[in-house]
N, C-alpha and C positions, 0 to 999 in steps of 0.2 A: 504494500499499499504506500502511496505517496500523495502528499498534499502540494498543490501548486497555488501560489498567491501572486496575482499580478498587481502592479502599482505603476503610477506615472501618467495615467490618463488625466486629461485636462481639456480645457477650452483653449484653442489657439487660433491665430489668424492665418489665413491662406498664405503660403510662402514660408511659414514658420517650421520649427523643428520641435520634436518631442523624443524622449527616450522612455520606453517601457521596460520594466523589469519583471521577471517571473522567478520567484524564489521557491525552490523545492524543499521539502522537509528532510531530504536525505541526499546523499551524494548523487550527482548526475553523471559521473564519469562513465558509468556502465549502461546508461540509457541508450537504447538503439538510436533514438533521435528525439529532439525536442522542436517545437515550432510555434508559430503564431498563426491563428485564424482570426477572421473578423466577420461580424454580421451586422449589416446595416438594416435599418427599419424596413420591414416588408421584403427582405431579401434573404436568400439562403446563406448559411455560414460558408465562408470561402477561405481557401488556403492563402496566407500571405507569404510564408517562407518557412523553411525548415533548416535545422543544423544537425548533422549526424554526430555520432560519437567521435568520428574521426575529424570532424571540423568542416566537412563539406557543406556547402550552403546551396539552396535552391530557392528561387523566388518566383512569385507569380509575375506574369509580364507587366501587369499594371504598376508594380512597385519596383521593378528592376531599375537600379541606378539611383533610386531615391531612399530605399530602406536597406538597412544592414542588420543582420543577426549575429550576435557574438555570444560567447559563453565564458563564464569564469567558474571553473570546476571547483576551486577552493571555496567559492561562496555559494555553490549549489544553485547558481543563478545564470539565466540567459537574459539577453537584452535585445530590444528592437529599437534601433536608432532610426527615426523617421525624419526625413528632410523634405523640403519643397512640398509641404503638405497642401492638399487641395480639399475643397468641400466634399469631394467624392470619397475621401479617405475617412470621412465621418462614420463611426461604427463602434460597437463594443469589440474589443480585442481580447481574445482568449489565448491562453497558453495551453499547450498540449504536449504530453510526453508519451512516447511508446517504449514499452519495456518488455524485453523477452525474458521470462522465467518459466520454463517448461511449456509455456504458450504466450502469445502476445497479449499484453494488457495495454489499455489506453486510458489515460488520465487527463482531466481537464481542470483548469482553474475556473474562478467564478466570473472572470471578465472585468475589464476596466474600460470606461467610457472615453472615447476620443472624439472631440467635436472640433471641426475646423469651420471657422466662419469666413465668409467672403468679404 
């Protein structure tokens, strides 16, 4: 079992930046992958990006070049640096972890609200 707690969501103007954090309740070094998803009002939850245990990252086309995921294994934390924000980035952002232990387990955080004003 693992708990994920996101923080850093806020109201920001278009063109601005935010950094989200996701702190896990235990070491993340063995997690298969961690990532960020988002859900805007009236829309399905979508992948923003992931980072694997080896540090490989993949991003949705809509955020490539603007968002960066990083991890600090010592702090059990991953980050989402978001630059050049637009109103279309407004959503609840969720942290996700995929862990293999005899089978694959999936964990979610509670979400943090990001609102980008025009």
